[in-house]
N, C-alpha and C positions, 0 to 999 in steps of 0.2 A: 538451889541457892536461896538463902534467906533474904527476905525483903530488907531494904534499907530501913534504918531506925532513925526517926526524927530526934535530933539532939538539941536543936535550938529553933525557937520561933519568936523572933523579936521585932516589934514594931512600935514606934518608928525608930529608925537609926539614922544618924546624920554623919556623913563622912568628914566634913570639915566645918569649923566654926563659921557661922555666917551664911552657910549654904541654905537656901530656902526649901530645897526639896527634901523629901522623906523617902526612906527605903524600908521595905519589909524584908528582913533577912531570915531565911530558913536554912538550916544545915542538917543533912542526913549523914549518918555513918553508913557508908555503903559496904565497907569491908575493913578489915584491919589495915590501917595505913592509908585509907582513902576516904575523903569526905566529898559530898556534893553540896555546893552552895547555890541557892536560888535567891537572887535579889530581885525584888519587884517594887514597882511604885511609879507614879506619875512624876515626870520631871527628872528622874534619876538617870535617864539615858545619856545625858551630857556629862555625867559624873562617873561613868563606868571606869574611865582611866584612873580615877582617884580611888574609887571604892574597891576595885579588884585587888590592887596591891595591899591595901589596908586589911582586907579580910584574909588574904593569903597569909599575911603576917600573923594572924591569930591562930593559924594551924601549921606551925613550922615543921612539925614532924610527919605531916600527911601530904599525900598527893591530893590536890584540890581541883575538882571539876566545877567550873562556873557556868551558871545559866542565868538568864534574865527573863522576867515576865513583865510585860507592860499591860496593866489592866485596861480594860475598855472604859472609855468615858464618852461623853456626848460628841467629842471632836474627833476621836480616832479609834480604830478597832484594836482589840487586844492581840498580843502575840507572845510566843515563847521564842527564845534564842539561846544557842550555845555560844559562850564567850571564849575567845582565845587571845591570850596576851602575846604581843610581839616583843622582840628584844629591845625595841625602841620605846616601850611603854604604851604603845597603842593597844586598843582592844578591838578585835574583829568580832562582829556580830553576825551569826548565821542563823536565820530563822528555822525553827523546827516545829513540828506538830506537838501540841501539849500532850497528846496521848503517848508519844514516844518517851517523853520524860516521865509521865505517870507510870508507864510500864516498868521503868527502872526503879522508881521511888515508892510505888505502891499508892494506896488510897489516901495517905496523909498529904500528898501533894495537893489534891483538890479540897480535902477537908480543911486545910489551913490557908486556902487561897484568900486573897484580899476581899473583904466584905464590900468594898466599893467597886468591884469589878462587875459591870452590868452586862457582860457578854453572855451568850448562850454557849453551851458546849465547853464549859470549864476553861474559860480564858482564851478562847480563840484557837486558831490553828498555828 
């Protein structure tokens, strides 16, 4: 299988006018008809219910797999998570090891990671 190809690396991205948080959006073409979206940033966690549908709408002809990366800062450790949308618009967050996602996306996951992430081991577990 060929590695996923990075097709978008955009920072910062704001989901709604007036929202003070910023999100780093990266998208990989995993295969024909499937993209993987990784949203990362401090403060975006509370906006995932807004961000996920907006980004899904940008790829209407694809199956979209969503992941979240919370960079480490002085107050909290970093983590990666798989995101799942519920029928009611809620977004479930299931933490995963960053290396699991890196195995799927290849080295470009860590190469494009947030420069403000101060964790060791590529963005935490």
